GUZADO-39387 format. One line per 4 residues: for each residue x negated, y negated, z negated of C-alpha. Coordinates in steps of 0.05 Angstrom, whole numbers, always signed. Layout:
BEGIN
X:Y:Z | ...
//
This chain:
BEGIN
+387:+48:-30 | +343:+5:+14 | +268:-5:+12 | +241:-73:+31
+168:-74:+50 | +134:-142:+60 | +70:-130:+99 | +58:-190:+143
-9:-211:+113 | -71:-214:+156 | -112:-169:+110 | -173:-214:+114
-207:-180:+55 | -205:-115:+94 | -239:-139:+157 | -265:-111:+204
-214:-55:+193 | -155:-102:+201 | -177:-133:+266 | -141:-79:+306
-89:-52:+257 | -51:-83:+198 | -79:-64:+130 | -18:-21:+110
-33:+26:+169 | -102:+43:+144 | -101:+117:+123 | -104:+143:+53
-115:+218:+51 | -92:+224:+123 | -30:+180:+120 | -22:+104:+127
-19:+66:+61 | +52:+43:+76 | +75:+114:+91 | +47:+138:+25
+83:+80:-10 | +150:+93:+23 | +147:+168:+11 | +128:+159:-62
+186:+110:-73 | +235:+157:-38 | +213:+213:-87 | +232:+171:-148
+293:+135:-118 | +343:+184:-147 | +387:+175:-85 | +382:+175:-9
+343:+119:+22 | +388:+90:+76 | +342:+37:+106 | +269:+17:+104
+260:-56:+125 | +189:-76:+144 | +171:-150:+144 | +111:-157:+190
+70:-205:+232 | +69:-198:+308 | +32:-133:+306 | +57:-105:+372
+103:-49:+396 | +55:+8:+379 | +53:-12:+305 | +128:-22:+304
+139:+47:+332 | +95:+77:+277 | +136:+41:+225 | +200:+68:+254
+171:+138:+249 | +153:+125:+175 | +225:+106:+160 | +249:+168:+197
+202:+211:+155 | +245:+196:+93 | +311:+203:+131 | +323:+128:+135
+337:+76:+188 | +279:+31:+203 | +286:-44:+213 | +234:-95:+234
+234:-168:+211 | +180:-220:+225 | +146:-270:+179 | +110:-320:+224
+86:-366:+168 | +54:-345:+102 | +99:-384:+54 | +99:-338:-6
+130:-275:-32 | +201:-301:-37 | +198:-328:+34 | +171:-261:+59
+229:-223:+28 | +281:-272:+54 | +257:-258:+125 | +296:-192:+116
+359:-231:+95 | +409:-186:+133 | +384:-126:+93 | +384:-159:+24
+447:-126:-5 | +463:-67:-49 | +410:-29:-87 | +340:-51:-67
+269:-30:-80 | +219:-84:-59 | +149:-57:-51 | +90:-97:-26
+48:-54:+20 | -22:-64:-9 | -12:-21:-71 | +3:+51:-88
+24:+80:-155 | +32:+144:-192 | +89:+152:-241 | +139:+201:-269
+207:+167:-269 | +272:+160:-232 | +305:+94:-214 | +362:+77:-261
+420:+47:-220 | +454:+22:-284 | +400:-30:-295 | +405:-100:-265
+332:-95:-248 | +266:-62:-264 | +198:-95:-253 | +139:-48:-254
+78:-73:-291 | +9:-50:-312 | -38:-77:-365 | -98:-112:-335
-161:-143:-363 | -154:-209:-325 | -82:-229:-312 | -97:-295:-278
-92:-270:-206 | -24:-238:-218 | +48:-252:-235 | +59:-229:-307
+118:-215:-354 | +134:-221:-428 | +188:-178:-460 | +223:-175:-527
+235:-121:-579 | +295:-95:-538 | +249:-83:-478 | +281:-139:-439
+237:-186:-398 | +239:-257:-427 | +190:-293:-381 | +162:-288:-311
+98:-328:-301 | +61:-333:-235 | -15:-331:-239 | -22:-361:-309
-82:-405:-319 | -79:-395:-394 | -63:-328:-428 | +12:-311:-429
+12:-236:-421 | -34:-181:-395 | +24:-142:-363 | +15:-154:-288
+71:-143:-238 | +44:-90:-191 | +89:-109:-132 | +146:-59:-140
+215:-83:-160 | +284:-51:-167 | +343:-98:-158 | +414:-71:-169
+449:-124:-127 | +409:-152:-70 | +460:-207:-58 | +441:-239:-124
+368:-241:-104 | +385:-267:-34 | +424:-325:-64 | +368:-345:-111
+315:-343:-58 | +359:-385:-12 | +365:-436:-68 | +289:-440:-72
+281:-448:+3 | +338:-499:+10 | +310:-542:-46 | +237:-533:-29
+220:-505:-98 | +149:-479:-97 | +100:-454:-148 | +25:-455:-132
+45:-483:-64 | +89:-424:-44 | +159:-397:-52 | +150:-345:-107
+193:-284:-121 | +181:-293:-196 | +219:-360:-193 | +279:-326:-162
+277:-271:-215 | +271:-324:-270 | +334:-358:-243 | +371:-291:-241
+351:-278:-313 | +375:-347:-335 | +443:-331:-305 | +451:-270:-349
+419:-213:-311 | +371:-170:-351 | +306:-141:-326 | +265:-87:-358
+192:-72:-349 | +175:-5:-318 | +108:+27:-328 | +67:+70:-282
+14:+120:-301 | -35:+90:-250 | -36:+30:-204 | -78:+40:-141
-101:-22:-105 | -117:-25:-31 | -139:-97:-28 | -210:-89:-2
-258:-36:+23 | -284:-12:-44 | -215:-9:-77 | -186:+27:-17
-241:+80:-18 | -229:+88:-93 | -154:+96:-80 | -169:+149:-27
-211:+186:-79 | -155:+186:-130 | -101:+204:-81 | -140:+264:-56
-143:+288:-128 | -68:+281:-136 | -52:+322:-74 | -110:+371:-72
-61:+428:-85 | -34:+416:-15 | -66:+445:+48 | -108:+386:+69
-152:+420:+121 | -120:+425:+190 | -121:+495:+220 | -145:+464:+286
-209:+437:+253 | -273:+472:+276 | -322:+479:+218 | -389:+514:+230
-451:+522:+186 | -423:+471:+137 | -403:+462:+65 | -335:+431:+47
-329:+405:-25 | -257:+391:-45 | -217:+349:-50 | -221:+329:+23
-172:+315:+80 | -193:+341:+148 | -148:+323:+206 | -129:+357:+271
-184:+376:+319 | -240:+351:+274 | -308:+383:+290 | -358:+392:+234
-426:+424:+246 | -486:+432:+199 | -458:+382:+149 | -436:+374:+77
-368:+340:+71 | -339:+319:+4 | -318:+309:-48 | -267:+254:-35
-272:+248:+40 | -216:+236:+91 | -234:+253:+163 | -184:+229:+215
-162:+272:+274 | -210:+281:+332 | -272:+259:+293 | -338:+296:+300
-392:+302:+247 | -460:+336:+258 | -521:+343:+212 | -493:+294:+161
-476:+286:+87 | -410:+249:+72 | -376:+236:+6 | -327:+186:-23
-309:+158:+45 | -253:+145:+95 | -269:+163:+167 | -212:+145:+215
-195:+177:+282 | -240:+198:+340 | -304:+174:+306 | -372:+208:+317
-424:+214:+262 | -492:+246:+269 | -554:+250:+225 | -523:+206:+171
-518:+204:+96 | -454:+165:+79 | -422:+148:+13 | -370:+97:-10
-356:+78:+62 | -300:+64:+112 | -309:+76:+186 | -255:+56:+235
-227:+90:+297 | -271:+108:+356 | -335:+86:+320 | -403:+119:+332
-455:+124:+278 | -524:+155:+281 | -568:+139:+223 | -589:+147:+151
-565:+135:+79 | -516:+77:+78 | -457:+43:+43 | -415:+21:+102
-354:-16:+126 | -352:-5:+201 | -294:-28:+245 | -261:+4:+305
-301:+18:+368 | -368:-1:+338 | -431:+37:+358 | -488:+38:+307
-555:+73:+318 | -608:+68:+265
//
């Protein structure tokens, strides 16, 4: 099985955090979003993951090396492909054309999920969905009494279904998908101004392939600061049975309220940390209260009361009660 991960977007809704790193490398409970995604898919794949293909922008060699390490962490070969123009989901996937064969899981790297299932290799395809209040921003599906998808609709302006596609797909034969995407590209067939994966899936369905909806117990969005902090909160709850405090952390005269993640060589003094806090390696916190927040690496915080916040790498904060979104290398004194 192969995992295809489109992640070339600029992550504009996550600025300033995406000015120095792509959004999928922002940490959730101490690991990048994309690493959490790949590891979670590997757990439910039901077979060995042979390759993880990342479709990225020109993020640089350091980012590419991190992605190779993520593939290696699940015992797979890592491959890098580039999408230099944002032309839609189908176009993004086709950028990995040499890898589009055999069993595929396609997973867009701005979402995480929790579920209890195994991939079924006997199915032509499975499209994971979740019920939403407002389906207009999403691709949605309709299915019949036999649990077979009858319609794929991209961002419906009028109500069609409230089952939104969460961005995770199983395809039994990647060659079929590759052929249908190529047809869209060759004939300039767009929907909402872009080449859409849902159109390729609709064509595959019309040629006799059957797709079933898969359901997850929870869909965790990482689209903006608030949703990413909320996802960090939930993920910490899922894994709180693990040892999430590094033995190299130095904690003095402080209270730690689980669940929290505390990375390597973190220093905490005279502070209250938690619940729902991730502290990246090398960060230092003194005389502060922090809850429901993501603090990345090598950041210094003093005399602060922080909640529902994200602070980037190498930031410095001295201040008071705040709701923050602070990028890398910023220095704030209040």
